[in-house]
SEPA-551449 format. One record per atom (N, C-alpha, C, O): residue in one letter; x, y, z. Coordinates in steps of 0.02 Angstrom, whole numbers, plus 50000, padded with zeros to 5 digits. Layout:
SEPA-551449
AXYZ ...
This chain:
SEPA-551449
M599794856352356 M600044853552419 M600744850752407 M600844847652355 S601224851652450 S601904849752436 S601954842152450 S601544839252486 C602494838952422 C602604832052431 C602714830552508 C602504825352535 R603054835552542 R603174834452614 R602564833952653 R602514829852697 L602064838452636 L601424838052673 L601044831452658 L600754828352704 L601054829352595 L600724823252576 L601024817252612 L600654812752633 A601704817052618 A602024811752653 A601794811652727 A601624806452755 A601784817752756 A601554818152827 A600844815652836 A600664813152889 A600424816452780 A599734814252784 A599674806652772 A599124803952773 G600224803252761 G600224795852754 G600344793852684 G600324787752672 F600474797852636 F600614795852569 F601274798352547 F601454804052560 L601634794152515 L602234796952480 L602054797952405 L602024793252366 L601944804152389 L601594805552324 L601994810752289 L602084816252316 L602224809252229 L602594814152195 L602284814552122 L602314809552086 S602004819852102 S601724820952037 S602294822751989 S602674827452000 L602334818851937 L602874820151887 L602574823251825 L602034821251802 T602924828451796 T602624831651737 T602624826751678 T603124823551663 A602084826451646 A602004821851590 A602314824351528 A602104829651504 A602774821151500 A603084822851436 A602614821151382 A602104817951394 A602784823251319 A602344821951261 A602254814651255 A602734810851259 G601634812351244 G601484805351230 G601434800951294 G601314794951290 T601534804351355 T601504800651418 T600914802551457 T600544807051437 L600794799651511 L600214801051556 L600424804051620 L601004803351638 P600014807251657 P600184809651727 P600354803551766 P600014798451759 V600854803951808 V601114798251850 V601264800951915 V601494806651922 Q601134796751969 Q601314798552037 Q601744793052069 Q601604787152061 R602224795152104 R602624790552141 R602314789452208 R602274794152247 I602084783452225 I601674782452282 I602064778652339 I601834778252396 A602634776052321 A603104772852367 A603774772052332 A603814773452272 D604294769952364 D604934769052333 D604834764252273 D604644758452282 D604984766752211 D604954762352152 D604254759852136 D604194754852102 V603734763152159 V603084761052144 V602684767452118 V602674772752149 Y602354766652061 Y602034772052027 Y601324770952010 Y601124765351993 L600934776152014 L600214775651995 L600084780351933 L600294786151932 I599734777551884 I599464781451829 I598694781751841 I598344777051822 P598424787151869 P597754787551891 P597274787751835 P597404791151785 G596744784151839 G596164784751791 G595684790251812 G595714792751868 V595274792051768 V594754797451779 V594174793751816 V593984788251796 V593914796751866 V593304793851901 V592714795751859 V592414800951869 A592544791551811 A591994792851764 A591884786651728 A592264781851733 D591314786651688 D591214780951641 D591554782351577 D591634788251559 A591744777351542 A592084778151477 A591674782551431 A591064781851425 A592014787151400 A591714792151356 A592244794551305 A592844793451316 P592044797751252 P592514800451203 P593024805151234 P593604805151214 A592784809151284 A593244814451315 A593814810951353 A594364813751354 N593714805051383 N594224802051423 N594564796151388 N595024793151415 R594314794551327 R594574789251286 R594564782351319 R594924777851298 G594164781651368 G594114775351406 G594614774651460 G594644769251489 R595024779651479 R595534779451527 R595254780551598 R595404785451632 V594854775651618 V594454776651682 V594684772051736 V594364771951789 V595224768051727 V595414763551780 V596144765551799 V596514768251759 N596314764151860 N596994765451884 N597444759751856 N597274753851859 T598024761951830 T598544757251813 T599174759151851 T599184764551881 G599684755151851 G600284757151887 G600844752451869 G600764747751830 F601434753851900 F602004749251888 F602504749651948 F602524754451987 I602874744351949 I603374743452006 I604054742251971 I604134737951928 V604544746351992 V605194746051964 V605614741352007 V605754742852064 G605804735551978 G606214730852015 G606954731752000 G607144736451966 T607374727552025 T608124728352020 T608314727651942 T608764731151919 D607974723251905 D608174722551838 D607584722351786 D607624719151734 G607024725851805 G606474726251761 G605874728951796 G605884730151856 V605344729951759 V604714733151780 V604124728851774 V604034725451724 I603704728751824 I603044725251820 I602514730351812 I602454734851854 V602104729851760 V601544734251748 V600884730851766 V600774725051752 V600454734851800 V599784731851822 V599254734951779 V599114740851788 D598954731451733 D598414733051686 D598674737151631 D599134741251641 S598394736351570 S598644738951508 S598234744651480 S598444747851432 G597654745951509 G597224751251483 G596694748951435 G596574742951425 A596354754051403 A595734752751368 A595824751651294 A595344749851259 N596424752751268 N596504752251196 N597254752451181 N597674753751225 H597404751051120 H598114750651100 H598494757051117 H599044756851144 G598184762951099 G598464769351115 G598594770051187 G599124772651206 H598144767951229 H598234768251300 H598834764451325 H599244766751365 G598854758551300 G599434754151312 G600104757351296 G600574757151334 E600114760151236 E600724763451213 E600914769451259 E601504770551273 A600394773251281 A600534778751327 A600764776251393 A601184779451424 I600514770451417 I600784767951481 I601524765851473 I601944767051517 L601674762651418 L602404760951406 L602834766851401 L603394766751428 A602604772351367 A602984778451362 A603084781851431 A603584784951445 T602574780951471 T602624783951538 T603124779951583 T603484782951623 V603144773351577 V603624769351610 V604314771551589 V604754772651631 A604394772351524 A605084774351497 A605294781151519 A605884782651523 S604804785451534 S604994792351558 S605234791851629 S605554796651652 V605124786751666 V605274785851736 V605924781851743 V606344783451784 T605994776851703 T606554772251714 T606764769351645 T606344768351602 G607364767951638 G607654764951576 G607624757651577 G607814754351528 K607394754551634 K607364747151642 K606784744451599 K606264747651593 P606884738551568 P606394735651525 P605794733051564 P605864730951621 V605194733151533 V604574729951563 V604674722551558 V604784719751504 A604644719151616 A604774712151621 A604114708151620 A604114702251601 L603544711351641 L602924707751649 L602364712851651 L602424718251680 L601814711151618 L601174714351624 L600674709751661 L600634703851645 I600324712351710 I599834708251748 I599174711251734 I599064717151748 N598724707351708 N597964709551701 N597604707351764 N597574701351780 T597334712351800 T596944710451862 T596304707051848 T596084703051889 H595974708351794 H595324705351779 H595174706851705 H595524710951674 P594614703551675 P594534703851606 P594124709751578 P593934709451520 H593994714751614 H593624720151586 H594014724451536 H594614725551543 P593654726751484 P594024729451426 P594484735551445 P595014736351415 Q594294739651493 Q594714745551510 Q595354743251540 Q595814747251545 N595404737051563 N595974734651595 N596434730751549 N597034730251563 V596174727851492 V596554722951453 V596634724651381 V597034721551347 L596264729451356 L596284730651283 L596934734051261 L597064734451200 G597344736651306 G597984738851288 G598514733551284 G599094735051271 N598314727351296 N598794721751292 N599214721351230 N599794719351231 S598884723451175 S599214723051108 S599854726751108 S600354724251080 A599884732551137 A600464736951139 A601044733251174 A601614733851153 F600904729451225 F601424725651262 F601644719551220 F602244718151214 A601154715851193 A601334709851152 A601754711851094 A602174707851074 A601674717951062 A602064720451007 A602794720651024 A603224720050980 R602934721451089 R603624722051114 R603844715651141 R604404715551166 G603494710351139 G603704703651165 G603644703251239 G603934698651269 I603284707551272 I603214707751349 I602714702451367 I602154702551342 P602904697651411 P602444692451435 P601854695551475 P601934700451511 I601284692751468 I600654694951501 I600354689651544 I600244684151521 M600214691151608 M599994686151655 M599264687851681 M599094693751691 A598874682851691 A598194683551718 A597974676751746 A598304671651734 T597434676651781 T597164670151803 T596834666451743 T596624669651695 A596784660151748 A596484656051696 A595764658451680 A595554658651622 A595404660351736 A594744662551724 A594684669251684 A594214670351645 T595174673751695 T595204679951654 T595334677851583 T595004680551538 I595784673351569 I595924671451501 I595304668851464 I595154670851407 V594944664351498 V594304661451470 V593824667051457 V593544667451403 A593734671351506 A593264677051499 A593454681551444 A593014683651407 M594064683151435 M594284687551380 M594144684051312 M593884687151266 R594304677751307 R594154674251246 R593404674251227 R593214674651168 T592984673751279 T592284673751269 T591954680351259 T591504680951218 R592174685551298 R591814691651297 R592174697751263 R591864702751246 C592814696951253 C593174702851228 C592944705451158 C592934711551147 P592754700951113 P592524703251046 P591924708151058 P591924713551029 D591444706351098 D590864710651112 D591084716851149 D590864722351133 C591544716051198 C591754721851241 C592114726751199 C592034732751208 L592514724351151 L592874729051107 L592364733351070 L592394739551071 R591894729951039 R591374733750999 R591014738751045 R590884744451025 S590834736551106 S590484740951153 S590894746851174 S590634752351179 L591534745751186 L591954751451204 L592064756351146 L592124762351156 E592094753451085 E592164757751028 E591524762151024 E591584768051005 R590974759751039 R590324763851037 R590404769251092 R590214775051080 S590674767651148 S590724772451203 S591254777951191 S591124783651208 V591774776451163 V592344781351163 V592534783551093 V592914788351085 G592264780051039 G592394781850972 G592914777750939 G593374775450972 A592874776850873 A593304772550831 A594044775150833 A594514771150833 E594114782050836 E594774784850834 E595204782750897 E595794781150890 A594894782850955 A595234780451020 A595414773251019 A595904771151049 M594994769250982 M595144762050980 M595524759750920 M595554753750908 A595814764250883 A596174762550822 A596784758050838 A597144759550886 A596894752950801 A597414748050808 A597344743150866 A597784739050878 T596764743650901 T596694739150958 T596474732350934 T596024731750892 R596794727350961 R596584720550950 R596614716651013 R596944718651061 I596264711151014 I596234706851074 I596884702951081 I597084699451034 Q597214703451137 Q597814699551150 Q597744696051216 Q597774699151270 L597664689751213 L597604685451273 L598244685051311 L598774684951280 P598224684751381 P598844683551417 P599144676851400 P598794672251378 D599784676151410 D600134669751394 D600384666351454 D600664660851447 L600314669051516 L600534666351576 L599944665851624 L599554670551629 V599864660151662 V599344659251703 V599554660051776 V600074657351796 A599164663751817 A599324665051886 A598754662851930 A598184662851908 G598894661051989 G598424659652044 G598624663052103 G599014667752101 S598364660652162 S598594663252226 S599274660452242 S599354654452251 E599794664952245 E600484662552249 E600944668352264 E600734674152261 V601554666852280 V602094671752291 V602584670852235 V602814665352222 R602734676252202 R603234675952144 R603784681152152 R603664686652177 Q604364679352132 Q604914684052127 Q604954686252052 Q605114682252007 V604814692352042 V604824695151971 V605254701451973 V605114706052011 A605764701551932 A606204707851924 A606484709751992 A606574715752004 G606624705152035 G606914706852101 G606424709052151 G606624711452204 R605774708552138 R605254710952187 R604854704352208 R604734699852167 R604664704052272 R604304698652297 R603534700552293 R603314705052329 L603174697252252 L602444699152240 L602024693552268 L602164687652257 T601524695652306 T600994690952327 T600374692252281 T600074697652278 L600204686652245 L599634687152203 L599044683252238 L599124677752265 L598444686552236 L597884683452272 L597284683252223 L597044688352198 H597044677052211 H596464675252174 H595994671152218 H596104665252231 A595464674552240 A595004671252288 A594394667952256 A593964665352291 G594344667952187 G593774665352153 G593344670952123 G593574676452110 H592724669252112 H592284673552075 H592054679452122 H591694678252170 G592264685552106 G592054691452147 G591784696652099 G591244695852071 H592174702052090 H591984707252042 H591914703951973 H591464705551934 T592364699451958 T592314695351896 T592534688151913 T592694686651971 E592544683951865 E592764676951878 E593524676751893 E593764672051925 G593904681751870 G594634681151869 G595014685851911 G595614686251901 D594724689551959 D595044694551995 D595744692552025 D595794687552061 L596224696152012 L596884695352038 L597144701752071 L597254706852038 A597254701452138 A597554707252174 A598304705752180 A598514699952184 L598704711752182 L599404711252181 L599684715252242 L599554721152250 F600054711752284 F600384715452346 F601104715252336 F601384709952323 D601434721152343 D602134721452337 D602404722152406 D602274727152439 A602794716852430 A602964716652498 A603464722352517 A603414724952573 A603904724252476 A604404729452493 A604104736152510 A604334739752554 S603544737852473 S603274744352480 S602644744452524 S602444749652550 G602334738552531 G601664738152561 G601094740652522 G600554742052548 V601224741152453 V600664743552408 V600274737852385 V600544732752363 L599644738652389 L599174733352361 L598834736352301 L598504741452307 F598904733452246 F598504734552187 F597924730052186 F598004724152170 A597314732752204 A596744728652219 A596314727252157 A595844723252163 G596434730252099 G596024729452042 G595304732052063 G595204735852111 D594824729552023 D594144732052040 D593824728252095 D593214728752101 L594184724352138 L593894722152197 L593784728052245 L593404727352293 V594094733652233 V593994739652274 V593844745352230 V594204746552181 Y593324749152245 Y593174755552214 Y593184760852270 Y593024759452328 R593374766952250 R593344772752298 R592984778552262 R593224781252212 G592394780352290 G592054786152263 G591654784852200 G591404789452168 Q591584778452183 Q591204776552122 Q590804770552139 Q591034766252176 V590194769952112 V589774764052122 V590034758552082 V590144759452022 P590154752352112 P590434746952075 P590004744852016 P589394745652017 H590344742151964 H590024738751911 H589924731351930 H590414727851944 L589304728851930 L589154722351954 L589014717251895 L588894711351909 S589034719151833 S588754715351781 S589064708151774 S588714703651750 E589674707151793 E589974700251790 E590094698051861 E590474693251869 S589834700851912 S590014699451979 S589624693952014 S589064692351995 D589934691252064 D589574686652114 D589714690352180 D590264690152208 T589174693652204 T589284698352259 T589454694652325 T589844697252365 A589164688952337 A589384685152398 A590114683052390 A590474683452439 G590334680852333 G591014679052323 G591484685052331 G592034684552358 W591224691152305 W591624697252311 W591764699152382 W592314701052401 L591224698552423 L591344700052496 L591834695052526 L592214696952571 A591824689052504 A592284684052533 A592974685752509 A593454684852546 S593044688452445 S593704689852419 S594044695852452 S594644696652444 L593674700052487 L593984705652521 L594334703452584 L594784706952607 Q594174698052614 Q594464696052677 Q595194694752673 Q595554697152717 P595454690952621 P596184690252620 P596544696752608 P597134697252625 L596234701752581 L596564708252572 L596634711552642 L597134714752657 R596144710652681 R596164714052750 R596744711352792 R596984714652838 D596954705452776 D597494702052816 D598224704252794 D598714702252824 L598244708252743 L598874710452719 L599104716552757 L598694720552779 P599804717452764 P600054723552796 P600074729352748 P600614731552729 I599504731852728 I599414736952678 I599654743852704 I599434746052757 R600084747252668 R600254753852685 R599924758752632 R599734764252651 T599854756852572 T599514760852523 T599074756452482 T599284750952463 L598454758452468 L597984754552431 L597864758252363 L597674764052362 V597964754852311 V597764757152246 V597104753552226 V597114747652210 P596564756852228 P595934753852203 P595924753352126 P596284756752091 G595494749052104 G595434749052031 G595184755652001 G595374757751946 R594734758752042 R594474764852021 R594434770052080 R594224768152135 G594614776052070 G594604780952124 G595284782352152 G595784779352133 P595294787052200 P595934789552226 P596274784652273 P595944780252301 L596934785452282 L597304781452329 L597004781052397 L596634785552418 G597164775752432 G596914775452503 G597364771252544 G597934769752524 A597124769352601 A597484765352651 A597094759052662 A596584757752629 A597364754952711 A597014748552725 A596254749652741 A595834745852719 A596104754852781 A595434756252801 A594944757152745 A594344756052750 D595254759152690 D594824760952628 D594594754652590 D594274755152537 L594744748852617 L594434742552589 L593714742152610 L593314738952576 A593544745352667 A592894744552698 A592294747152658 A591784743552654 P592324753052629 P591724755452597 P591464751152541 P590854750652535 T591874748052499 T591624743352449 T591264737752481 T590714736052459 G591554734852530 G591224729552567 G590524731652599 G590034727952599 R590544737752625 R589914740052654 R589394741152600 R588814739452609 Y589584743952544 Y589074744652491 Y588784737952472 Y588174737152470 L589214733052458 L588964726252435 L588544723252490 L588014720652476 A588764723552556 A588394720152608 A587684723452617 A587164720252621 Q587714730152618 Q587044733252626 Q586584732252567 Q585974731652575 L586874732052509 L586464730752446 L586164723552453 L585574722652439 R586534718852472 R586294712252479 R585734711652533 R585234708252524 Q585864715152589 Q585344714752641 Q584704717752619 Q584184714552627 R584714723652590 R584104727152569 R583724723052515 R583114722452516 V584114720252467 V583774716552413 V583534709852440 V582994707652420 A583894706752483 A583634700352510 A582984701452553 A582544697152554 A582944707252588 A582334708452622 A581744709552577 A581194707252592 A581854713252519 A581354713752470 A581144707552440 A580544706452429 Y581624703152426 Y581464696552398 Y581074692252444 Y580604688852423 R581254692252506 R580884688052555 R580144690952563 R579694687152579 D580054697252552 D579414700052559 D578964699352495 D578404701952491 G579234695752446 G578874694152385 G578854699752336 G578444699952290 R579334704552346 R579334710552297 R579684708152232 R580094703652232 S579504711652177 S579854710252115 S580534713752111 S580724717652154 A580874712152059 A581554715352051 A581484722852038 A581884726852063 D580964724751999 D580834732051992 D580664735452057 D580914740852072 E580224732152096 E580004735052161 E580614735752205 E580664740852241 A581064731052205 A581634731152249 A582074737552239 A582424739652286 I582054740452181 I582474746052166 I582314751952216 I582754755052246 A581684753152222 A581464758552273 A581594757052343 A581694761552384 L581594750352359 L581694748252426 L582414747152448 L582544745552506 A582894748152400 A583584746752413 A584034753052401 A584624752552384 E583734758852411 E584144764852406 E584654764952463 E584494762952519 L585274767152447 L585804767452497 L586104774752498 L586574776452463 P585764778752541 P585944785952543 P586714786952557 P587024791652532 E586994782452598 E587724783352612 E588144783852551 E588684786852553 F587934780852495 F588344780452437 F588044784452379 F588284783952322 S587534788352391 S587214791652338 S587634797552303 S587474799852248 A588164799652339 A588624804352310 A589174801452268 A589564805152238 W589214794752266 W589744791052228 W589584791952157 W588994792052140 Q590084792752112 Q590014793352041 Q589624787052016 Q589734781352038 G589164788351971 G588814782851942 G588194780251981 G587864775551959 Y588034783252040 Y587454780452082 Y586844780452042 Y586514775252032 A586674786452017 A586004787151978 A585944782151919 A585424779151906 E586554781551883 E586514777551824 E586534770051840 E586234766151803 R586884767851892 R587084760951901 R586744757251960 R586634751251958 H586564761052011 H586334757852071 H585744753452059 H585724747752082 G585244756052022 G584644752252006 G584804745751966 G584504740551980 R585244745951921 R585464739751887 R585814735051936 R585744728951932 N586184737751980 N586514733452030 N586014730052076 N586124724352097 V585464733552093 V584934730352134 V584644724552095 V584554719152123 Q584494725452032 Q584204719951997 Q584704714151987 Q584494708351990 H585344715651975 H585854710451975 H585844706352037 H585834700252033 V585854709252093 V585874705852159 V585234702152172 V585244696752201 Y584664704852151 Y584004701652158 Y584034694952121 Y583824689852149 F584284694952059 F584294688452021 F584844683852049 F584774677752041 E585374686152080 E585824681952115 E585494678452171 E585544672352177 I585134682352213 I584774679152272 I584234674752248 I584144669352276 E583874676552199 E583364671752169 E583644665452148 E583394660052165 R584194665952110 R584574659952089 R584794655352144 R584684649352142 D585114658552196 D585354654752251 D584754651252285 D584794645352304 D584194654852293 D583604651852320 D583354645752286 D583184640752317 L583334646252219 L583044640952180 L583554635052181 L583354629252174 N584194636452189 N584664631252193 N584824628652262 N585264624452271 G584474631152310 G584544628752382 G585164631452412 G585414628252459 R585474637152391 R586084639652418 R585994645952458 R586484648752483 G585374648252464 G585234654752493 G585544656052560 G585894661052571 K585414651352607 K585654652552675 K586404652352678 K586704656152715 A586704647952640 A587424647352643 A587814653252618 A588414653952631 R587434657852580 R587784663252551 R587504669952576 R587574675052543 Q587184669952634 Q586944676352663 Q587514680752686 Q587394686252711 
């Protein structure tokens, strides 16, 4: 499909030929680029490159969003930026503490590039990243993870507006959602939202560190933005309306599991009672949905025991 047709369909999308050592990159708006991840779970074949990363070219520098799954991934992201612009990288932003998003930090730190994340992401990385690094090495292999080390961010962000490299960036941290430290990034000039893993498209969300009631609440501030292009954490580009399916999955999951819990069913029994056919074609449904049911069951049980159940329906 030609760029002209894609633009007419609502996307400004330009696929650029990847040079040696770089990754496929798409121009999704003026001076805004996407490096798409594979819609799959981390495996040797994809080297853990399963999340969307991207970058914004400002007047005097570049802002990169997420650093990838390992040192080599971070190096490839930097090489891709350099293939598009000669401007220096001014800032790396980690959207949340999952290993596929942050274990490329070492490549940026080696060049003295500042790294920003929420305080909660920094704490979670310090606590979990040693185990996450070992787990990802088992998933993708030692060769892919060579030279990877844990590099914590050195700048703390919250919900705020910042001027970085001549771009006006709105940062949104609504609390514990997909993880404790989710940070979404909205570029005012282009209308592009980098949602991190608060938004999935075509893939069942990973809930292992989530608070699903908080996640649903975190989506509301995103809906209030004048979004022209949505970059989900995983899956293809979308528009503002594509915020909805993630919220629908989480809301229906909580409703089904809450009903099973109220009926006195066990967590194992709830799995069969909380099938969601609307999402059964999403990548990872067979592998992850049952675990997600159990995660939500224990969330609801914990809220019930703590007297918070009604407040978080």
